[in-house]
C-alpha positions in Angstrom: 139.3 74.1 61.7 135.8 73.3 60.3 133.1 75.8 59.6 131.0 74.2 62.4 133.9 74.8 64.8 134.3 78.4 63.7 130.5 79.0 64.1 130.6 77.4 67.6 133.5 79.6 68.6 131.9 82.7 67.1 128.7 81.9 69.1 130.7 81.4 72.3 132.4 84.8 71.8 129.1 86.6 71.1 127.5 85.0 74.2 130.5 86.0 76.3 130.4 89.6 75.0 126.7 89.8 75.7 127.1 88.6 79.2 130.0 90.9 80.0 128.3 93.9 78.4 125.3 93.2 80.6 127.5 93.3 83.7 129.2 96.5 82.6 125.9 98.3 82.2 125.1 97.8 85.8 127.5 100.6 86.7 129.8 101.2 89.7 128.5 101.9 93.1 129.0 105.4 94.5 130.3 105.9 98.0 127.5 107.0 100.2 127.6 109.0 103.4 128.8 106.7 106.1 128.1 107.0 109.8 131.6 105.8 110.8 135.0 105.1 109.5 134.5 101.4 109.5 131.5 101.6 107.1 133.4 104.1 104.9 136.4 101.7 104.7 134.2 98.8 103.8 132.4 100.8 101.1 135.8 102.1 99.8 137.1 98.5 99.6 134.0 97.4 97.8 134.3 100.3 95.4 137.9 99.5 94.6 136.9 95.9 93.9 134.1 97.0 91.6 136.5 99.3 89.7 139.1 96.5 89.3 136.4 94.0 88.1 135.1 96.6 85.6 138.6 97.1 84.2 139.1 93.4 83.9 135.7 93.1 82.1 136.6 95.9 79.7 139.9 94.2 78.9 138.1 90.9 78.3 135.6 92.6 75.9 138.6 93.9 73.9 140.1 90.4 73.8 136.9 88.9 72.6 136.3 91.6 70.0 139.8 91.1 68.6 139.2 87.3 68.5 136.0 87.9 66.5 138.0 90.0 64.0 140.7 87.3 63.8 138.2 84.5 63.4 137.6 85.6 59.8 141.3 85.5 59.1 143.2 82.5 57.8 145.7 82.8 60.7 143.1 82.4 63.5 144.0 79.4 65.6 147.7 79.7 64.8 150.1 80.4 67.7 151.6 83.8 67.3 154.8 82.6 68.9 155.7 79.4 67.2 153.2 79.1 64.3 151.8 75.8 65.5 148.0 75.1 65.5 146.2 76.1 68.7 144.1 73.1 69.7 140.4 73.3 68.9 139.5 72.4 72.5 141.7 75.3 73.7 140.0 77.7 71.3 136.6 76.5 72.4 137.5 77.0 76.0 139.2 80.4 75.3 138.4 81.7 71.9 140.7 84.7 72.3 143.8 82.5 72.9 146.7 83.8 70.8 149.2 81.2 72.0 149.3 77.4 72.0 149.4 75.7 75.4 153.2 75.2 75.3 154.0 78.8 74.4 151.4 80.1 76.9 153.0 78.0 79.6 156.5 79.3 78.6 155.3 82.9 78.7 153.8 82.4 82.1 157.1 80.9 83.3 159.0 83.8 81.7 160.7 81.5 79.2 161.1 82.0 75.5 160.9 78.4 74.1 159.1 77.1 71.1 156.9 74.0 70.9 157.9 71.1 68.7 
């Protein structure tokens, strides 16, 4: 991987972190007094969705921060499963990727195969 590609990936990660942190700072809505059960149920469902989205964002921030740490290491861009290079296009699209496309697909299918 070239220095330009590493800089591009680092920039992408930093932009992603900035965007997610901006969303996290907006906070979670608090349930208000509701005139009826239907309104309360609606607000409760929205609150649950907000909590789930916040958890997902926090997990994504962790992934991105870990990717930034790994970016400085010699093994960044190497599949943790098979040891093959992770394609630059994949890393640009998902800089926190730890697996190559083949190993990721195998993991999602519940298989334990290695790419060639």
